[in-house]
Backbone bond lengths (Angstrom), bond angles and torsions (degrees), N, CA, C in turn:
res aa  C-N    CA-C-N  psi(-1)  N-CA   C-N-CA  omega(-1)  CA-C   N-CA-C  phi
1 M - - - 1.462 - - 1.527 110.53 -
2 K 1.347 115.03 -46.31 1.462 119.17 -178.89 1.527 110.56 -61.63
3 T 1.340 116.82 -41.91 1.465 120.66 179.37 1.518 110.99 -62.74
4 A 1.325 117.19 -40.79 1.466 121.22 179.79 1.525 110.79 -63.34
5 V 1.326 115.76 -41.15 1.468 119.67 179.27 1.518 110.26 -64.68
6 H 1.333 117.04 -45.70 1.474 120.57 179.73 1.525 110.81 -61.18
7 T 1.336 116.63 -41.03 1.463 120.27 178.90 1.516 111.11 -62.74
8 A 1.319 116.76 -43.00 1.469 120.77 179.55 1.516 111.08 -62.60
9 I 1.319 115.92 -41.83 1.461 120.20 179.68 1.524 110.69 -62.53
10 L 1.330 116.24 -44.72 1.459 120.22 -179.10 1.517 111.94 -64.52
11 L 1.340 117.41 -38.40 1.464 120.81 178.71 1.520 110.90 -65.30
12 V 1.326 116.26 -44.46 1.459 120.23 179.47 1.516 110.94 -65.52
13 S 1.343 116.17 -46.75 1.458 119.48 -175.91 1.517 112.59 -67.42
14 S 1.326 117.91 -33.77 1.469 119.92 179.99 1.515 111.32 -63.08
15 A 1.327 116.38 -33.59 1.465 120.12 176.96 1.520 111.03 -72.16
16 L 1.336 115.73 -32.87 1.459 119.54 -175.34 1.523 112.99 -81.59
17 I 1.321 117.06 -21.28 1.461 119.61 -178.70 1.530 111.30 -71.95
18 A 1.315 117.70 -19.84 1.462 120.72 176.99 1.522 109.58 -59.57
19 P 1.339 118.40 151.54 1.456 121.11 -179.60 1.522 111.83 -53.47
20 I 1.332 115.67 135.60 1.459 121.54 -177.84 1.518 108.88 -112.55
21 A 1.320 115.96 129.01 1.459 120.58 -178.60 1.521 109.71 -78.17
22 F 1.327 116.23 127.85 1.455 120.69 173.08 1.524 107.55 -153.19
23 A 1.321 114.33 156.77 1.461 118.86 -178.14 1.524 109.38 -69.38
24 E 1.316 116.00 120.87 1.464 119.93 179.60 1.518 108.71 -81.81
25 G 1.318 116.05 122.13 1.455 120.73 -175.42 1.515 113.20 -88.00
26 D 1.316 114.25 177.65 1.454 123.21 179.10 1.527 107.85 -105.56
27 A 1.342 116.79 111.76 1.461 121.16 -175.40 1.521 112.53 -63.90
28 E 1.327 116.81 -32.49 1.462 119.46 -179.37 1.529 110.58 -66.81
29 R 1.326 116.42 -45.24 1.475 119.20 175.25 1.528 110.41 -64.48
30 G 1.334 115.41 -37.57 1.455 120.26 -178.25 1.509 113.58 -64.05
31 E 1.337 117.37 -29.92 1.463 120.67 179.38 1.523 110.96 -59.87
32 A 1.328 116.39 -43.98 1.464 120.03 179.45 1.528 111.07 -68.71
33 L 1.322 116.07 -40.98 1.469 120.61 -178.19 1.532 111.84 -68.54
34 A 1.332 116.75 -31.74 1.463 121.11 -175.29 1.521 112.90 -76.98
35 Y 1.330 117.31 -4.58 1.465 119.31 -176.85 1.528 111.26 -57.96
36 T 1.334 116.70 -40.87 1.462 120.45 178.46 1.520 111.17 -64.55
37 C 1.324 116.73 -40.50 1.472 121.39 179.80 1.526 110.87 -59.60
38 L 1.345 115.31 -38.32 1.450 120.03 -174.40 1.520 112.38 -74.29
39 G 1.338 117.05 -7.50 1.455 120.23 173.36 1.519 111.49 -60.85
40 C 1.337 116.81 -27.37 1.472 122.12 174.41 1.527 111.37 -112.37
41 H 1.343 115.59 -50.93 1.462 120.08 -174.07 1.525 113.05 -75.63
42 G 1.331 117.37 -11.55 1.459 120.69 179.91 1.517 113.79 -94.85
43 I 1.329 116.88 5.41 1.462 121.41 178.79 1.522 107.73 -113.18
44 D 1.325 116.87 108.48 1.459 120.04 -176.69 1.525 109.76 -64.14
45 G 1.310 115.99 122.47 1.457 120.36 -179.53 1.514 113.94 95.63
46 Y 1.347 118.15 -3.07 1.468 120.35 178.31 1.524 108.83 -62.28
47 R 1.338 116.40 137.42 1.456 119.93 -170.71 1.525 112.38 -113.95
48 N 1.327 114.57 142.12 1.460 121.31 167.10 1.521 107.26 -66.79
49 A 1.347 116.68 141.54 1.461 119.79 -173.57 1.523 112.68 -68.10
50 Y 1.333 117.01 -56.10 1.462 119.59 -178.26 1.524 109.99 -150.40
51 P 1.319 117.73 124.02 1.470 125.48 -7.07 1.520 111.30 -65.77
52 S 1.307 116.30 156.50 1.459 120.68 -174.55 1.524 111.36 -84.39
53 Y 1.334 115.33 117.99 1.468 121.77 173.03 1.520 107.09 -158.05
54 R 1.317 116.39 155.20 1.462 119.94 179.86 1.522 110.10 -70.56
55 V 1.331 115.79 134.86 1.467 119.19 179.74 1.531 108.20 -64.56
56 P 1.337 117.79 149.54 1.468 119.61 -170.78 1.521 114.13 -68.38
57 R 1.329 113.93 148.65 1.458 120.95 168.74 1.524 107.76 -74.09
58 L 1.325 116.53 135.03 1.461 121.28 -177.31 1.521 113.45 -116.28
59 G 1.308 118.05 -14.38 1.464 120.92 -177.68 1.514 112.07 -65.94
60 G 1.336 117.22 116.28 1.451 122.28 -179.31 1.519 113.79 93.67
61 Q 1.331 117.24 1.49 1.464 120.07 177.89 1.525 110.33 -70.18
62 K 1.323 117.58 155.04 1.457 122.14 -179.73 1.534 110.80 -65.43
63 A 1.330 117.15 131.33 1.466 121.15 -176.67 1.521 111.60 -61.56
64 A 1.331 117.32 -44.34 1.469 119.95 -178.60 1.521 110.88 -62.80
65 Y 1.333 116.68 -37.56 1.457 119.74 177.86 1.527 110.74 -67.17
66 L 1.338 117.25 -41.99 1.464 120.25 178.70 1.525 111.07 -60.17
67 I 1.328 116.54 -40.30 1.470 120.40 177.07 1.527 109.71 -61.55
68 A 1.326 116.48 -46.17 1.464 120.30 179.78 1.521 111.42 -62.41
69 A 1.329 117.22 -39.92 1.462 121.22 -179.52 1.524 111.12 -66.20
70 I 1.327 116.88 -46.22 1.466 120.25 179.07 1.518 110.33 -62.46
71 N 1.328 116.29 -41.69 1.463 119.74 177.42 1.529 111.71 -63.67
72 G 1.338 116.43 -30.94 1.459 119.99 175.95 1.519 111.94 -63.38
73 Y 1.328 116.59 -38.60 1.460 119.82 176.03 1.522 111.03 -70.39
74 R 1.342 116.12 -32.40 1.468 119.31 178.64 1.527 111.62 -68.71
75 D 1.348 116.97 -40.70 1.468 119.10 -173.79 1.532 113.66 -96.18
76 G 1.332 116.91 -1.69 1.455 119.38 174.55 1.510 116.24 91.33
77 T 1.354 118.56 1.02 1.455 119.27 177.16 1.533 111.01 -75.38
78 R 1.330 115.62 -12.89 1.464 122.10 169.04 1.524 107.35 -120.78
79 E 1.327 116.17 133.75 1.452 120.56 -176.27 1.526 110.75 -103.88
80 H 1.325 116.08 116.68 1.460 121.69 173.21 1.527 106.06 -169.27
81 A 1.323 116.37 112.56 1.465 120.53 -171.39 1.529 112.52 -58.80
82 T 1.324 117.64 -45.69 1.465 120.38 -178.79 1.519 110.96 -65.36
83 M 1.331 116.55 -45.56 1.464 120.06 -179.97 1.525 111.26 -65.96
84 H 1.314 117.55 -36.13 1.468 119.68 177.45 1.527 109.81 -62.47
85 G 1.327 116.35 -44.85 1.457 120.01 179.55 1.514 112.60 -61.75
86 Q 1.337 116.26 -42.47 1.463 120.15 178.83 1.523 111.08 -66.78
87 A 1.331 116.77 -47.59 1.457 121.08 -175.50 1.521 112.17 -66.99
88 A 1.332 116.63 -37.64 1.467 120.65 -177.40 1.518 112.18 -64.70
89 S 1.329 116.73 -22.37 1.466 120.37 -178.31 1.522 112.96 -84.56
90 L 1.333 117.72 -5.13 1.462 121.83 -174.58 1.523 111.86 -100.16
91 S 1.318 115.57 144.20 1.467 120.50 172.14 1.523 109.05 -82.09
92 D 1.332 116.74 167.36 1.462 120.64 177.06 1.527 110.97 -58.51
93 E 1.313 116.99 -40.31 1.462 121.14 -179.88 1.525 111.13 -64.85
94 Q 1.331 116.30 -41.50 1.463 119.85 179.48 1.526 111.42 -65.83
95 V 1.324 116.78 -39.40 1.465 120.72 176.92 1.529 109.95 -59.79
96 A 1.324 116.97 -46.03 1.467 121.42 -179.79 1.522 111.12 -63.69
97 D 1.331 117.30 -38.40 1.467 121.12 -179.97 1.531 111.01 -66.52
98 I 1.332 117.51 -44.37 1.462 121.51 178.77 1.524 110.09 -62.19
99 A 1.329 116.17 -44.30 1.464 120.62 -179.90 1.530 110.71 -62.05
100 A 1.327 117.05 -41.68 1.466 120.94 179.81 1.525 110.84 -62.35
101 Y 1.318 116.97 -40.59 1.470 120.55 179.16 1.524 111.33 -65.59
102 L 1.326 116.74 -51.35 1.465 120.20 -176.41 1.532 111.69 -63.15
103 A 1.321 116.91 -33.31 1.466 120.85 -178.69 1.527 111.92 -64.31
104 T 1.329 117.18 -23.62 1.464 120.30 -178.10 1.528 112.69 -91.21
105 R 1.329 117.35 -1.56 1.453 120.50 -168.52 1.526 114.32 -103.17
106 G 1.332 117.75 41.40 1.454 118.44 177.97 1.507 112.37 -174.30
107 T 1.322 115.59 166.89 1.460 121.34 -177.32 1.518 112.37 -74.71
108 A 1.332 118.05 -12.03 1.464 119.98 -178.33 1.525 112.05 -75.13
109 T 1.339 117.98 -2.50 1.455 120.28 176.67 1.529 111.23 -79.56
110 V 1.335 117.16 -9.53 1.455 121.26 177.93 1.516 108.68 -117.18
111 E 1.333 115.77 171.37 1.466 119.85 -178.49 1.517 110.05 -61.14
112 A 1.319 115.74 135.09 1.464 120.21 -177.65 1.521 111.17 -66.21
113 G 1.307 114.70 145.77 1.447 119.78 175.69 1.520 110.10 -88.77
114 G 1.312 116.19 -164.55 1.454 120.78 -178.97 1.515 111.28 -71.67
115 S 1.311 114.65 167.28 1.452 120.38 179.04 1.515 109.08 -140.42
116 D 1.343 115.66 148.62 1.454 119.28 177.12 1.529 110.78 -90.27
117 V 1.343 116.40 7.50 1.455 120.78 178.57 1.522 108.88 -94.01
118 E 1.317 116.78 123.64 1.454 120.19 179.54 1.525 110.13 -71.84
119 T 1.325 115.89 144.03 1.456 119.72 176.93 1.518 109.86 -73.81
120 F 1.311 117.46 160.43 1.448 121.09 175.95 1.519 108.04 -135.55
121 E 1.321 116.18 156.03 1.457 121.85 -167.92 1.519 112.90 -57.48
122 K 1.323 118.57 -42.68 1.454 120.47 -174.20 1.530 112.62 -66.99
123 A 1.316 117.87 -22.50 1.463 120.53 179.57 1.515 111.72 -67.79
124 A 1.336 117.66 -17.58 1.463 120.70 -179.70 1.523 111.63 -59.88
125 T 1.318 118.20 -29.14 1.467 120.57 179.32 1.525 111.51 -71.34
126 C 1.322 117.90 -20.70 1.468 121.76 -179.11 1.526 112.47 -89.46
127 V 1.347 116.11 -26.15 1.459 121.26 -172.93 1.522 112.32 -59.99
128 A 1.341 117.32 -33.86 1.460 120.68 -176.62 1.523 112.13 -55.53
129 C 1.323 117.37 -36.01 1.467 120.65 179.34 1.530 112.59 -105.94
130 H 1.328 116.42 -41.62 1.459 119.61 -172.40 1.514 114.12 -92.82
131 G 1.337 116.70 -2.26 1.452 120.20 169.40 1.508 115.28 84.73
132 Q 1.323 114.26 156.89 1.461 120.82 174.18 1.519 108.22 -64.19
133 N 1.301 117.87 137.33 1.470 123.38 -176.99 1.520 112.89 63.29
134 G 1.356 117.16 19.24 1.451 120.05 172.96 1.506 115.46 78.69
135 I 1.340 118.47 8.58 1.460 121.85 177.36 1.520 107.19 -95.86
136 S 1.317 117.63 116.87 1.455 122.92 -172.55 1.524 112.38 -56.25
137 V 1.351 115.57 138.37 1.462 120.63 179.15 1.523 112.28 -90.10
138 S 1.316 117.65 -5.76 1.461 122.37 -179.75 1.520 108.76 -134.53
139 P 1.337 117.74 142.42 1.465 119.19 178.92 1.517 113.68 -64.11
140 A 1.323 117.27 -15.75 1.462 120.37 -177.16 1.522 113.60 -81.95
141 W 1.348 116.78 -16.31 1.455 120.45 -173.69 1.520 110.43 -115.73
142 P 1.326 116.49 145.28 1.471 118.72 -174.02 1.515 113.83 -74.40
143 T 1.312 115.45 146.10 1.450 122.06 165.40 1.526 107.10 -72.95
144 L 1.329 116.83 135.99 1.461 121.96 -179.44 1.524 112.86 -107.17
145 A 1.326 117.13 -21.10 1.460 120.74 -176.75 1.527 110.78 -58.79
146 G 1.320 115.92 125.81 1.450 120.95 177.02 1.516 114.91 85.64
147 Q 1.326 117.38 -1.73 1.465 119.76 179.04 1.525 109.09 -71.86
148 H 1.334 117.15 151.73 1.461 120.94 179.12 1.527 110.38 -58.96
149 E 1.314 115.85 135.80 1.460 121.39 -178.70 1.521 111.77 -58.99
150 D 1.330 116.96 -46.36 1.467 118.54 -176.42 1.523 112.09 -71.79
151 Y 1.343 117.74 -25.72 1.469 119.12 175.28 1.533 110.52 -69.81
152 I 1.342 117.21 -41.58 1.465 119.87 177.76 1.524 110.02 -60.66
153 I 1.323 116.89 -41.90 1.464 120.67 177.14 1.520 110.35 -59.68
154 A 1.341 116.63 -46.65 1.467 120.48 -178.88 1.523 111.02 -62.26
155 A 1.340 117.35 -42.58 1.466 120.94 -178.63 1.527 111.25 -65.54
156 L 1.331 116.85 -45.42 1.465 119.83 179.58 1.529 110.97 -62.80
157 N 1.317 116.60 -39.43 1.468 119.36 178.63 1.532 111.61 -66.60
158 Q 1.333 117.09 -32.66 1.466 120.17 176.39 1.521 110.94 -68.01
159 Y 1.332 117.50 -37.43 1.467 119.79 174.16 1.529 110.63 -66.02
160 R 1.326 115.80 -37.70 1.462 119.60 -178.88 1.527 112.28 -67.31
161 D 1.345 116.91 -39.72 1.472 118.74 -175.81 1.521 113.44 -95.05
162 G 1.347 117.42 -0.79 1.460 120.78 174.39 1.507 115.83 87.93
163 T 1.332 118.73 1.28 1.463 119.51 178.33 1.524 111.89 -76.12
164 R 1.336 116.98 -17.01 1.464 121.43 170.08 1.521 106.19 -118.26
165 K 1.314 116.27 120.61 1.471 120.81 -169.65 1.527 111.08 -106.22
166 E 1.325 115.49 113.33 1.460 122.04 176.12 1.521 105.23 -154.61
167 P 1.340 118.74 116.64 1.463 121.03 -168.35 1.526 115.37 -54.72
168 V 1.340 117.75 -46.39 1.461 119.76 -176.91 1.525 110.85 -67.97
169 M 1.345 116.70 -49.67 1.459 119.44 -177.30 1.519 111.71 -67.04
170 S 1.305 118.01 -32.63 1.462 119.97 177.47 1.525 110.46 -61.69
171 Q 1.333 116.64 -41.15 1.462 120.56 178.28 1.523 111.87 -69.74
172 M 1.324 117.07 -39.41 1.454 120.70 -179.03 1.529 111.90 -69.05
173 A 1.335 116.43 -37.17 1.465 120.54 -175.62 1.525 113.14 -81.82
174 A 1.322 117.32 -27.25 1.470 121.15 -173.71 1.528 113.89 -53.16
175 P 1.348 119.54 -45.38 1.470 118.72 -176.85 1.522 114.79 -81.16
176 L 1.330 118.69 -2.32 1.460 120.51 -176.65 1.519 111.01 -72.34
177 S 1.321 115.46 140.39 1.459 120.74 173.07 1.526 109.13 -85.04
178 D 1.322 117.06 167.14 1.463 120.46 176.20 1.525 110.75 -58.13
179 E 1.330 116.36 -38.41 1.461 120.11 179.76 1.521 110.40 -67.84
180 D 1.335 118.40 -40.25 1.461 121.33 175.80 1.522 110.67 -55.95
181 V 1.323 116.06 -46.84 1.460 121.86 -178.80 1.520 110.25 -59.39
182 R 1.322 116.56 -44.42 1.466 120.29 -179.79 1.528 111.40 -64.49
183 V 1.338 116.55 -40.16 1.470 119.93 -179.32 1.527 111.03 -67.94
184 F 1.333 117.28 -44.24 1.460 120.91 177.01 1.530 110.63 -57.72
185 A 1.317 115.74 -48.35 1.465 120.74 -176.46 1.523 111.25 -63.28
186 R 1.315 116.61 -42.53 1.465 120.72 179.36 1.522 110.17 -63.51
187 Y 1.325 116.68 -42.97 1.461 121.98 -178.68 1.528 111.61 -61.28
188 Y 1.335 116.93 -54.67 1.467 119.71 -174.86 1.518 112.90 -70.64
189 S 1.316 117.80 -32.07 1.460 120.10 -178.90 1.523 112.10 -66.63
190 R 1.334 117.32 -22.04 1.463 120.83 -177.19 1.523 113.54 -93.65
191 L 1.323 116.81 -0.01 1.460 120.29 175.71 1.525 110.39 -86.15
192 K 1.307 116.45 155.47 1.468 121.45 178.84 1.517 109.37 -78.69
193 G 1.323 117.51 130.40 1.455 119.42 179.43 1.508 113.69 -179.52
194 L 1.332 116.53 -105.66 1.460 121.68 -173.72 1.519 112.15 -62.03
195 E 1.331 114.77 151.71 1.456 121.06 -179.23 1.527 110.19 -132.20
196 T 1.320 114.71 156.79 1.465 119.75 171.92 1.517 107.89 -79.65
197 T 1.334 116.90 122.65 1.464 121.81 -179.31 1.522 109.48 -82.80
198 Q 1.305 116.35 116.04 1.467 120.96 179.41 1.518 109.70 -87.49
199 P 1.342 117.75 140.95 1.471 119.42 175.54 1.530 110.05 -60.46
200 E 1.334 115.92 142.30 1.458 120.29 177.56 1.525 109.78 -68.91
201 K 1.334 116.19 134.52 1.468 120.44 178.90 1.523 110.04 -85.08
202 A 1.316 114.82 137.35 1.469 119.86 178.67 1.518 109.74 -68.59
203 D 1.353 116.92 143.52 1.479 120.81 178.41 1.515 109.88 -72.22
């Protein structure tokens, strides 16, 4: 069973590692547009009200993934009333610009360095898409290194219960136990990577 799962993951990920076409945004325009986003995502430790978890760090996240995530809130495959309202107000060009800006704002845009966190066997199933040390190997999949532990738990649970709809992740998350989810989240949150993007201060 384990071998079959690993084989399936490798087949899926090999297709996804190929270059993915997406609109490349303008980071300079995105900086101005992202100011509203940073009202929540720019405060380290800022929490979603219910369920309670820290909103995700976006600095250094993959631009193509950010576009896909925002579009998920626009089309309803991701459920979050505030994010839906914000995303629905943006044009495709604005989404690409915001994603381009946020992608440049963290150390996860470069190859990950070493970590003092030991690897564990179950993480091998994630590496095919999310990369060694949690830095995504494909622009379509998110970097997990440095993400808030409780946000990773919330996201995995949404894939498990179907409130976040994505075919590959839904299949990967379904067999995980609550303890598996906690271990994955603890592991990736302690790696060096994503950062909280702070709004630029005026001179």
